[in-house]
C-alpha positions in Angstrom: 188.5 -168.2 4.5 191.5 -170.5 6.0 192.5 -172.6 3.3 194.5 -175.9 4.1 198.4 -176.0 2.5 198.1 -178.3 0.0 201.3 -180.0 -1.3 201.9 -181.1 -5.3 204.7 -184.3 -4.0 201.7 -185.9 -1.3 198.8 -186.1 -4.7 201.6 -186.3 -6.9 202.5 -189.4 -4.7 199.1 -191.0 -4.0 198.4 -190.5 -7.7 201.4 -192.6 -8.6 200.8 -195.2 -6.1 197.1 -195.5 -7.6 198.6 -195.7 -11.1 200.9 -199.0 -9.7 198.3 -200.8 -7.8 195.9 -200.8 -11.7 198.9 -201.6 -13.2 199.8 -204.3 -10.8 195.6 -205.9 -10.8 195.4 -205.3 -14.4 198.9 -207.9 -15.0 197.7 -210.2 -12.1 194.6 -210.6 -14.2 196.4 -211.1 -17.1 199.2 -213.5 -15.8 196.1 -215.9 -13.6 193.7 -215.5 -17.2 196.9 -216.9 -19.3 198.0 -219.9 -16.4 194.0 -220.8 -17.1 193.1 -220.1 -13.6 190.3 -217.6 -14.4 188.4 -217.6 -17.4 188.6 -214.5 -19.7 186.2 -214.7 -22.3 183.5 -217.0 -23.8 183.4 -218.5 -27.3 180.4 -219.7 -29.5 177.9 -219.7 -26.0 179.9 -222.6 -23.5 180.4 -224.8 -26.8 182.6 -227.1 -27.6 185.8 -225.2 -29.5 185.1 -227.2 -32.5 181.3 -226.9 -32.8 180.7 -223.5 -35.3 177.6 -224.8 -37.2 174.5 -226.6 -36.4 172.3 -228.3 -38.4 168.5 -228.5 -37.0 165.9 -231.6 -38.1 162.5 -231.5 -38.6 161.3 -232.8 -35.7 159.0 -235.9 -36.1 155.5 -235.0 -35.5 153.5 -237.3 -33.3 150.5 -234.7 -33.1 147.7 -233.4 -35.0 149.2 -229.7 -36.0 151.1 -229.8 -38.8 151.6 -226.3 -38.2 153.8 -226.9 -35.1 156.2 -228.5 -36.5 157.3 -225.7 -38.9 156.7 -222.7 -36.3 159.2 -224.7 -33.9 161.6 -225.9 -36.6 162.2 -222.2 -37.5 162.0 -220.4 -33.8 164.7 -223.0 -32.8 166.7 -222.7 -35.9 166.6 -219.0 -34.8 167.5 -218.7 -31.4 169.8 -221.5 -31.6 171.9 -218.9 -34.2 171.6 -215.4 -32.9 172.0 -216.5 -28.7 175.0 -218.8 -29.7 176.4 -218.0 -32.9 176.3 -220.6 -34.6 176.1 -221.2 -38.1 173.5 -222.9 -40.8 174.7 -225.8 -42.4 173.3 -229.5 -43.5 173.1 -232.3 -41.7 176.0 -234.0 -43.4 178.5 -231.4 -42.9 177.3 -229.3 -39.5 178.9 -229.9 -36.3 176.6 -230.6 -33.8 172.9 -231.4 -34.9 169.2 -231.1 -33.4 166.0 -233.5 -34.1 163.4 -234.9 -31.7 160.4 -235.3 -31.9 157.1 -233.2 -30.7 154.8 -235.8 -28.9 152.3 -234.5 -27.6 150.3 -231.1 -27.9 147.1 -230.1 -26.0 144.8 -227.4 -25.9 141.7 -226.0 -24.8 142.3 -226.0 -21.6 140.3 -223.8 -19.6 141.7 -221.9 -16.6 139.5 -218.7 -16.2 136.1 -217.9 -16.7 133.5 -215.1 -17.5 132.7 -213.3 -14.8 128.8 -213.4 -15.9 127.4 -216.3 -14.7 124.8 -216.5 -17.6 128.1 -217.3 -19.7 129.4 -220.5 -19.5 132.3 -219.6 -21.5 136.2 -219.0 -20.8 138.1 -215.8 -21.1 142.0 -217.5 -21.3 143.1 -220.4 -21.9 146.1 -222.8 -21.8 147.9 -225.2 -24.4 151.2 -227.6 -23.7 153.7 -228.5 -25.5 155.9 -231.8 -25.4 159.0 -232.7 -27.2 162.2 -235.0 -26.5 164.8 -233.4 -27.9 168.6 -234.7 -28.8 171.4 -232.6 -29.5 174.1 -234.8 -30.6 177.9 -234.0 -31.7 178.6 -235.1 -35.4 182.7 -234.3 -34.8 182.9 -236.6 -31.4 179.6 -239.0 -31.7 179.1 -238.0 -28.6 175.2 -236.7 -27.4 175.8 -233.1 -26.4 172.4 -232.4 -24.3 169.5 -235.3 -24.3 165.4 -234.0 -22.9 162.7 -236.2 -22.8 159.5 -235.6 -22.4 160.2 -231.6 -22.2 157.5 -229.3 -21.9 156.1 -226.0 -21.9 153.0 -224.0 -21.7 151.1 -221.1 -22.7 147.9 -218.9 -22.2 145.7 -217.5 -25.0 142.5 -215.6 -24.9 139.8 -217.0 -26.8 139.8 -218.4 -30.3 143.7 -216.7 -30.5 145.6 -220.4 -30.4 148.5 -219.3 -32.1 149.6 -216.5 -29.6 149.4 -220.0 -27.0 151.5 -221.7 -29.2 153.7 -219.0 -29.8 154.6 -218.4 -25.8 154.7 -222.2 -25.5 157.4 -222.8 -28.4 159.3 -219.7 -26.8 159.6 -221.0 -23.6 160.6 -224.2 -24.9 163.4 -223.4 -27.2 164.7 -220.9 -24.5 164.8 -223.7 -21.7 166.7 -226.1 -24.5 169.0 -223.1 -25.1 169.7 -223.1 -20.7 170.0 -226.7 -20.5 172.2 -227.5 -23.5 175.0 -224.8 -22.5 174.4 -225.5 -18.9 175.9 -229.1 -19.9 178.4 -228.5 -22.2 
């Protein structure tokens, strides 16, 4: 069996070069981050640094569905806290507030029908929720994000409107958080 000669000096030199290269790259990254050339972290999900607390106000509800206001309020509050790391505060003490109006809630839009031609019942339905929403920085007085006529849809099986409403509200809250983060 032929073996290639190994030199501990050769492999040791390569290890030193790799270590020096890693150290050099790490030093360069720290230097660029310190100079502000590359970001080195995120604070508060992209919020201005002073926004640490938020108050979600109950939305005005122009629809005939009273549970919609409570469900949107609870979901929006929970997601803003968990996804953006904000603490809950009263309106007078919060750094930012979320307020809005539920302007439309349309249900029972049929989207799929039974395969049996003798029955004219729909198997799936769709609903739509539309809101006007605004997030205001109470420290500076500036509107951080605002969207009018923000609409979201949900699908549900016959007689299961709450499932469709949860789906539509979840999509709506996701769009609010994504839109707000992209604007800050």
